[in-house]
N, C-alpha and C positions, 0 to 999 in steps of 0.2 A: 376949308373946303368940306362940303357935306359927304357923309358916307355913301357909297354906291348902294343903289336899291337892289336888295336880293330878290331873286325870282325863284319861286318854287315850281319845279317841273315834276308833275305826277305822270309817270309814263311806265309801261309794263316793261319788265326786265329784258325781254326779247327784242324790244324796239331799239334801234340805233339812234340815240338822241344827240350824237356828237355834232351834227350839223347846227341844231337849235342851241346847244350849249356854246358852241363857237361863236355864232352870230350874236348871242346875247353878251358874250364875253367881250367881243369887239365893241359893243355898245356900252361897255363898262359895268355890266349888270353881272355880278356873281350869280351863279346858279347852283341851287341845292336840289338833288334828285331824290324823289321817293318813288319806289317801285310798287307801292300799294301794299295791302296787307298779304302776308303769306298764307298758306293753307293752315298752318298751325298757330299763327300770330295774328290776332285781329288788329285792325287799325285802332290806334288809341282814341281817336275821336268817337269810335262807335262804342267804346266801353267807358266813356266818361272821364278819360285821363287827360284830354287835351293833347296838343302836339306842338312842341317847340318849333318845328320846321314851319308849320302853318302860322303860328302866332308871330314868328319873326320875319315872315315873307312880306315884301312890298308889292307883290304881284304873284298871281298863280296861273299856270298853264296846266289845265287838267285833261290828261290824255289817257285815262283808264277806261276799260271796256264798259260801257253803259249796259250792255247785255248782261252783265253779272249784277245780281241783286246788291251785293255788298258795295260794289263801286257806285251804284246809284245812291245808296245810303250815305256814302261818304260825300258825294256831291251835295246831297240834301244838308248834311252837317256843315259843309263849307258855306252854303248859303245862309245857314243860321248863325254860324260863328265868326265868319270873316266879316270885318268892317266894310261898310259900303264904299269906303274911300280906296279899298284895296282891289285893284283890277283882277277880275277872275275870267279867264277865257277857257272855253271847253272845246277840245278837238274830238270830232266823232267820225264814225265810219259812215259812208253814204247810206242814207235812209234812217239813221238814227235820229236826225234832227226831227223827223216826222213822228217816228215811234215814241220818242220821249219829249215831245213838243211841251208838254206841261212842266216837266222838271227843267227844261231848258229856257223856259219863257223869261224874257228879260236879260239873258246872258249872251254875249257875243259868242257865236259858234263858228269854228273852222272845220271844214270837212276835209278828211284826209283818206 
């Protein structure tokens, strides 16, 4: 039997992600959560270190705030580094799909 596909969920620490994690778990997808960069700790992707969470994911749900420049840069790095066969979905706030249309072009977008 093949190993379950791990999903990386990038979401802010103040967002209750338990429903998404539970749903994916019922579908037998283990979930690894990343809360994005801290104020004093940059995302390893942005400093050229790579990220084990990203490189080992079989799918990514990106739910960080695109109004923050560092979060937009992380999404750009995902687009550069994540293989095309790894599904990448982006969750945005209403209106962000228009504001960041160029960055989101070609990506499935969910509005929350």
